[in-house]
C-alpha positions, 0 to 999 in steps of 0.5 A, a space after each residue: 748237646 741234647 741236654 743243653 737243648 732241653 735247657 740244662 747247662 752241662 759242664 764236663 771235663 774233656 781231654 782235647 788235642 792241641 793243633 800241635 798234637 799234645 793232649 790237654 784238659 779242658 772244661 766244657 760248658 754248654 747252654 742254650 741261647 736264643 739269638 735273633 729268634 734262632 736257637 743256638 748252643 753257646 759252648 765255652 771251653 776253658 783250658 784247665 791243664 794247670 788245675 789238673 796238674 795241681 790236683 795230680 800234685 796234691 794226690 801225689 803229696 797225699 800218697 807220699 804222706 800216707 806211704 811215709 806215715 804208714 812206716 811208723 808203728 806210732 798212731 799218727 793223724 792230722 786234724 783240721 782246726 775244727 778237729 775233723 780228721 784229714 789224714 791218718 796212717 795205718 796204725 790209726 786205722 788199726 786202733 779205730 778198726 775202720 777205714 780212712 774213707 769212713 773217718 775223713 771229715 769226722 770230728 775226732 771226738 766222735 772217733 776216739 770217744 764215741 760214747 761221748 765225754 762228760 768232761 773233755 780229756 786232756 788231749 781234747 782240751 789241748 786240741 780245743 785250746 790250740 796248744 802243743 802238749 805231751 800227755 801220758 795216759 795209763 792203760 786203765 784210764 777211761 780216756 785212753 783209746 788204746 788200752 796200753 800206756 801211751 804218750 800223746 803228742 799234740 802239735 799245732 801246725 801254724 802258718 804266720 802264727 795262724 793255726 792251720 791244723 793239729 798233728 797228733 801222735 800216740 806212742 806205745 810205752 809198753 816196750 820202753 817200760 818193760 826195758 826200763 824194768 829189766 834194766 832196773 832189775 839188772 842194776 839191782 842184781 849187779 849192785 847186790 853182787 858187787 856189795 855181797 
């Protein structure tokens, strides 16, 4: 009230008690008003219980998404249509060596290509062109942030044909390739044993 009397217009949230005893959230706004030569404080109280429920649901959804995505060894992250980071799993944070708080809202090119790119890499091109793509990058490629052979999936999320985001995944091909080589060698040994 003191702030309102000084000419400020404070707005704050408050946990109120209904006459039946249950608690609910309200938004309170105050302002000074002169009515018929007398100074009054006008107070507006608005029930924001539904907004608070929606905020809580969004928080729970984000936590559920994060818990689920953290179960994967693959790097998984979500970008908005301007290619800014929205969410990412632990594997992404391990790859980038940072925290989610330092990354959310940043453009993905700043994160993956901090020195910049003379020519956009195939992944950046797919994101810019808003097209689905599956791209394989070898360990030594300069655009490969992992230093391992990886398969990258770019999936454009759509709502009524309108792009709403970009879901990304990076899968390490090292183990799969090692197994393929072992199978190839075993097949060659088996084949030479059968013929010889």
